[in-house]
N, C-alpha and C positions, 0 to 999 in steps of 0.2 A: 579860937577857932570852931564853927561849927561843924559837927560830924560829916554832913553831906559835903560841905566845902572841902575838907580833908581828902574824901574819897575821891572827889573828881579831880581834886590834885592830882592824886595818886594814879588814877586813871591815866591823866595827860603824861606824866612821868612815866609809864609804862609803856604808852605809845610811842613816847618818843625814844625811848628804849629799843624797842622792836625795830623801829625805822632806822637807829643807829647803828645797831648790832646783828637785827635777825632775829628770828626765833630762837634759833639754836644758843643765842647767849643771854637774851632777855630774861627764861625764866630758870628757875633754880634747876642744877645739875642733877638728873636722875642718876639711880644706880648706873655703874659702867656695864651692864647686861641689856640693857636698853639703849635704843637710840636717843640724842639730843632732841628734846622740845622741837616740834614740827617736820620733825623728819618720820621716815617708816623705813623698814627692811623688807628686801626682795632677795631672798637666799636659797631659792628652789633647790631641790637636794641635787647634786653632783653625783652621777652614777660611777662607782668604782669603774678600773679597768682591770685587764687581767695582763701581767707582766710575765713572761715567761711560764706562763700556766697557774701563776698566783695569783690571787685577787688583793689589788690593793686596799688600803683603810682610809677611808675619808672621815674626816670630823668637819662639823658646820656648827656656828655656833655665832654670839654675839660678846664682843671683849673689848672695853674701852668704847662704848657707842657706837661701834664698827662692826660690819658682817664681816664673816671670814669663812674661808675655805682650806683646810690643811689635808693633804693626801700624803700618805706613806707607803712606799712599795714592801712587799714582805721580805726581800732582802735589804735593808735599809743600809746604805753605807756609813748613817752617821751624820751626813752632813745637809742641810736644808738651804734652799732656795726660797728668795722672795720675789714677787710679782707684784710691780707698781702698775696699776690701771692709769689709764690717760683721763682728760677731760669729759666731765659727766654732763656737762650742761647747768641749766640751772633748777635741776628735778631737787625735789626732797626727797628722795626714793634712794636708798642707799643699797648698793647691788657690788658686790666683789664680782671677778672674774676670774676663768681658767686662763694660764699660759698660751698664749698665741704662735703661729708659727710650726706647729708640731711640736713647740718646747715643754709641751707636757709631758708627752710619752719620751721625749728624748731625756728630759730628768728621770723621768722613771724608769725606762728602761736602764739608764746608768747607776741608779741605786739611790738615786736624791729624792729625799720629800722635799714637797713644793708648798707654800702657804701665799694668800692672796687676802687682803684688806678690801674692803669698801671705801675706807676712810670713813672718819666720824663728820665729815660734810660734803658737801659737794659743792659746785663751782668752780673757780681757778683758786684753790686754796690747796697751792702745795705743801704749805706748814703743817697741813692736817694730813696729809699725805705722809709726809716724814716721820710725824707722831705714829701714826698709827700703824704704819709698817713696821717698826722699830718695836712698838709695845707687843704686835703679834707675833714677832721673831721670838721675842723673850717670852711671851708667854707660852708658846709653842714648845721650847729649850725646857722650860719649868716643867709645865703642867701636862702638856699632850704628847710629848714623842717619848719614845721609851726610854732615853737617855737625853742628856744637854747636847745639844748639835755642837759636833767638834771644828766646824767652817758653816760658817752663814754668808750666803751670796746675795745680792741685791739686784733685780734684774726689771725693765719696766719699760713702756711706751710711751712716747708724746710727753704729756705733761709727768707722766712716770717717768720719764727720761730726767725732769726737774726733780721728780723725789730723789731720784738715785744719786744725781750729782749733790745734792744739798744734806745727803743721809751721810755721805762719804765725810763731808765735813763736819756735819751735827753732831754724829758719836764716832770718832777715830777710834781705829783699833777693833769696832765690833763687826763691820763687814769685812769679809776676806777678797772679796772680790767684785767687781761690777759688769753688766752689759746694757747700758743704755741703749735703746734704739727708737729711731725716728726721735731722738730726745732733745726736751726744749733747754736746753744747757744755757742758752742766754737770758734765762730771769726775766728781769723788766724790760730788755732790749726787744725782746718779740712783740712786745705790746705798742714801742715805738715804730715798728715798721708797719705794723697795721696803721699808724696815724700817719707815717712817711706816704704810704699807698694812698688811703681817700684825699688828705689835704692835697697829697701831691696832685690827685687827678683834678681837683677841685680848682687849684689853681691854674693847672694847664688848661682846664677848659673855662677858665673865668667865670665860676659859678660859686661863690661862697656858700655851702652848706654846714656851717661849724657855729657853734655848736650843734649836734645832733638833734634831730628832734623825730616825732613818731612818723613822719613822712619821708624820711632821708630814704629808705628802700624806693620808696611807691613814687615820689614826686623828683625827689633830685638827682639819684642815680641815673635814672634814662635820659635825662637832660646831659649829665656828665659824658655817659658811654656814647650818645648822639653827637656831640661836638667833639671828641676824640675819635669817631670812626670804629668803636671797640666792637661793633655787631658787624662789620664790616671790613672796609678797608681803612687803616690806620690813617689818620689825617697826621700831620707833621709833629704837631703839639702828643697825637697818641703815641706816635713811634718815640718821642722822647721819655711818656712815663712807661715804655716797655724796656727800656733802655736803663733807667732807672732804677725798677723794679728788679730786673736783672742784676744790675751792681749791688742793689742794697741787699739780695737775695743770697749773696756769694760770689758774685762777679760772674764773668764771660765763662762757660763751660758749655758742655755737650749737650745739647738738648735743652737750652735755657730758652729758647725764642717759645718751641713748642709747649715748655712748659707755662710759659706765660701765658700762651692762648688757653690752658686748660684750667688756670687760676685766677685769669683776669675779673670774672664776674663773681665770684665765691669772696674775694678780699672786700669786695663792697657790701657784702653779707655781715661784717664782723662787728663793727660800730655798734653799740645800742645806746637806749636812754638811761640814765641812772636813776634807779629806784629809790635810791636812799639808804639801800640796806648795807649788807654787809661787804667789806672789801672782795671778800671771793667772789661775790655776785658781781660786783661793779667794779674789775680790774681794771678797766681802762683807765680810773682815776690815777694810776701810777705812771701813766705812758707822757711823754713829752717829744718835741722836735726841736727844744730851744737851740742846743747846739749843734743839731745835725749839718753836715756839710754836704749839697746833694751833688750829685754827678748823674747825667750832664746836664748842664745849664743852657744849651740851645735847642729849639729858639725861643724857649722861656727861660729868665734867668729865675731859676727857681728859688735861689738860695734867698733871692732879694724878694718876691712875689709870693711865696708860699706863707701862709698864717702860721705863727710861731705859738705853740699853746705850752705854758707850765704844768707840771702834774699838779691834780687837784688835791691830790694826797701826797706831798711832800715826803713827809715822815715816812708813810708806810712803803714808799719807794728808796728810801734811803737807810732804813732801819736795817741792823744785821740781826734782829730778834727773829726767831721764827716764825713769820707771821704767812699771809697768803702769797704775797710774791717771793718769799723766801729766798734772797742772794743768794746767790752761789760765788764764792771769791775765789774758785780757781784753785784749791788748795785739795785734791783729793788724797786720801788715806790709802788706797787700796789699787791695785791693778784696776785697768778701765779699759775695756775693748767698745768701742761706739759704731754702730752702722748707722748711715743715714742715707736717705733717698736723695739723690744729686738735683733733682726738680722741683723738689718739695718747694712751696711755698705757702703752707701753710704754717709749717713749723720748718721755717727754712735753714737750706744749708749752710747758709751764713752764722746761727748759731754755734756748729761745730766750730768756724773759726775764732768767732769771741770765747770759747770756750778754751780753746788752743792758746790763744792770745793771754789769755787770764792764767792758764797753766805754766806756760813759760815765764811768765812774770816772776811768779812762785817758785821757779827752779824744779818742776815737778813735771816736767813733759815725760821724762822716763815712765811716769806711770801710766800714761795715755795712749793708746792705738785707735786711730780713727778710720772707718772704711768708709767708701762712697759707694753706692747702690745704684747703677742706671737705670733710674726709674723715676717717674715725675709725680708719682701719687705720693699719700703719706702713708707710712709705715706699709708699704708696700714690699714686701721681705719675702723671698721665697724660702721653704722649710732647710732647704741646704745651705741657704746664706745665714740663716740664725742658727744653726746646727755649728756649721764651721766656725762660727762666731765665738759660741759657748764652748767649743771642745779647746779653740784655743785660749781662752780664758783660763780654763781648768788648767791647761797646761802649765800656764803663766804661772798660775796660783803653786801649784803642788812641784813644777818643777823648775821654778825660774825663767823659764824660755819664753822671752818677751816676743810676741808672734809680730809679724809685717802688719804695715798699715798704708794707707796714702798719705799724702802730704799736703794738708788742707790750707796751708798757708802761701805756698808757692804759685804764684796768680800765672805762671806761665805753664807750669805741670797741671793745674785745674784745667784751666784753657785747653789743653791738646786735646785732639780728636779722641783719642783712646782712655781718657782719664775715666777711672771707676770700673773700667774692663777686668782690673785684678783679682778683686773681690766679688764679681756680678757673676750669677748664675748663667750661663751659657743656654740651659736648657728651659729657663724661664722667658725665653726672648721674647717669646711670639704671644705673653700674658700682660693683660693690664696695660699701663702705660708705657711699658719696656718698648712697643713698636714706635715709639716716638723717637728712638736711639737707632742710630746705625749700629750693625751688628760688631762685635768684638772680632779684632783679628784672631 
């Protein structure tokens, strides 16, 4: 074969590999202290803080292609807390973050070191988060901390909660306790929920717009919203969309109708056109509604009228390997205290229910405590709520005292007017979306 032709074919093969896997996997892997090809690092200096008159020590760098931050108080208690961040979007810039909700200072004041990884990739790649978080924890213990950590906790928000849930199953015995907050504990079923909303709205509006194209947001969504009355008074079909969305996001519960008003427009923005790249950058490939049973079915019989789709990447959806959707089986191996916003419809409350059922199926409910917070935002927690959950988790791990929680599977309990009051911070009532809820008695 002529040399030019061989080179041309090699070029085509490289282009095909980039299209199929993204730049991070198409090129030769660089040393671990550098990001994967196509990625850059943004890890600006994190200023240390003063705890009890003593300044903390901050370490920053790159390990296994991910940026990291580690902070150690002067009076370190020998234990480590890992922080797992949420979804970073489709950027190729890797950035770690400090723990939120006042937990950074809480950890340090209690003597804990904490560490956070950017993960080695972005997009929705929970598997990358699981690997990077564990790699950093091991590296911190062996190379950065004064001695090996005697206990290691894992905490995180949103997609970071997905990282937490799979981490406990991927590395049994490595973590001693877990605190997922607003956590995506339902793995692929989150993306099914997005399909339910968008295809349900299309069916109810009598407007077919699947497969999605570049004009979905600008051309199709306005038609759907007008036919359903989503920008004003709901039509009967619009009311059915609201009822269906409430049901599929956790069932009847306090503040649900107000939460729907807050999230109804945002949920239309989540579908995107597949760009042919990695699964993590096109996570919608794993979504399906093939076997979904819709409630309610009046005035439109949604079970009959809705378009049914199969997962584009069936193997990715069903794999138990540590891939982008990183299936959680419901087998926690350490105590878990989980916080979730009751009206969240981006990472809906129903994911707590999915996790609770899966955990019960594996006879591990004794390891999981779940708490509902009366707010409709995503990851809308007060410092007091986060600190209380953290303190109860530590007491459980250290002393065996399983803390109280909410029953997320009792339909009547969830629908009760005071559901979520037990662990909602009363001093935060007037902030954010909490004003959508009646004050707790």
